[in-house]
N, C-alpha and C positions, 0 to 999 in steps of 0.2 A: 319605237321599236328599241332604240339603244338604250332607253331608260331601263327597260326590262334587264338588259345585259349588265348595266351598271349596278342594279340591285343584287344580281348575283355575285358580281364582283365584289361588292361590299360584304356580302355574307362570308365569302372566302377570306376577305381581310379581317374580318371579326373572329373567324373560327380557326384560322390557320389551315391545317391539313385536315381533309376529310378522306377516310378511306372507304372506298367501296361505292359502287353506283347506286345500290339499293339504298345504302344509308344517306346518300345525298339526296335521292328522290324523297325519302321519308322525312328527312329534315326539313326540306323545303315545304313539304305538304303540312306538317305539324306547325311550322312558323305561320304559313298562310292561315291555318285554322285558329292560330292564336292572334290573328289580326295583323301580322306583318304584311306589307304591301307587295306581295306575290300575287300574280294574276293568271298563272298557267292553269290550264284546264286539266283536271285529273280524272280518270276513270278507274274503276275497280279492275284489278288485274291480278294475276296468279300471286304475286308477293304483295297485295294490298294496293292502296292508291298508287296510280302510276300516270305520269304526264310525258307523252310524247313531245310536246312542245318543249318541256325542260330538257329532255334528251337531245333534241336538236340544237337548242341554245348552247347546251355545254359543248356539243361537237363543234359548232361554230367557233365558239371562244377558244376551243383547243387549237382549231386550225390557225385562229388569228394570233396564236401565242399569247393570249390574255390569261389563260389558265394553263398550268403545267399538269400533264396527265402522265403518269408513271405506271406502266403495266408490270405486274410481279407474277410470276408463275407459282400458284400454290398447289396444295395436293389436289390435283385433278381439276383445278379451274384457275382462271386469271383474276386477279385483284387489281383494282385502279386506285391510285392515290392522286388526289386533287389538290393543288395549292394555287394561290393568286401568283402569276408570274410578273416580272418587271414591267412588261408592256401593259398587262392589266392594271397594275398599279398606277401607272402614268395615265392611262385611259379614265380611271376612276377620278384621279385628280382634275383632269380636264372636264370630265362630264359634270363634276360637281353636284350630281344628284343627291337628293335628300333621302337618307336611309337612316332610320333611328339607331343609336348605339344601344344594340340589345346583346352585346358579345356575351354577357354572363349567362343569358337564356340560351344563345346559340352553342356556347361551350357546353352547357349542361347537356343539350341534346346530343352533342358530338361525343360526350363521354359515355353514351349509351351504346349497347350493342345494336347491330343492324336487325338482329332478330327480335329484340325488344321494341326497336322503333317500329318494325313491321306491326307488332301488336298494337302499339299506341296509336299508329296511323289508321289501322283497321278499326279500332274503338272510336276514333274520331270520325271516321267515314260514316259509321252507323249511329253517332251520337244522338240523332233525333229519336230513336228508339228507346223503349225502357232499357234499363241495364240488364235485365233477365234476358231480353230478346237479343241484346248485343253479345251476351255471354254465349247463348245457343248459336248465333252466327259465327262467333269465333271458333268455337268447338266443331262446327260443321266445315267452315271454309279452310280453318287452319289446322285440321286433325292431324296432318303430319308433323306439325311443329310442336305438338304435345304441350300446349299452354295449359296451365292450371287455373283455377279459380283464383289463387294466389297471385299469379302473374297477371291476371286481369285487373284485380284489385290494385296491384302496384302500378299498371298502366293508368288506372284512373287517379291514382294518388299524384303520379308525375304530371298528368295533364292540369290537375288542380294547382299543384306547386307552380307549374310554369305560367298558368294564367295569373296566379298571384304575383309572380315575379314581373310579368308584362305590365299588369294593372298597377303594381307599386311604382314601376319606373314612370308612370304618368304619361307615357308615350302614345299608348294605344288603349282604345275601349275594346274590351275583349269579350263582348256578350257571346259572340258565336261567328267565327270566321267563316268565310264561304267556301264551297266545294271548289 
């Protein structure tokens, strides 16, 4: 159980700050699909793949002061900023778990918008289908997001680039991560 907590702390250590709960969910899902050792169960939800397990783990680690969560009021909604707290860094040092250094991949993900990561994670959720069917699903399920065919092509391009980075690192075999 604590091993999964340590993996999440390692992710924060490698990325620095992550802004937004949706972005955090999508980053972990995409990392999992890239073959990184995350095992949270995901279901398709309103904003794409979502893990209640991950939400509970983040809440636990926030309550333990392992993760710093800062709420900001934005135009009509609250935004959350997450960083590794000092207690979390100490726990990570003591836990000594093995999490690959893929900071370049995680930082690449973190540079993307939450909206784009929602698209990328949705494409990955349906990746077993032919691209035409994935495109139809995106247009149907994400109609309000107004994604274009160019956006979907860009999502596929990012997925291939990230898989290439992970494979080139020699750390992970990325044929196809799990759901």
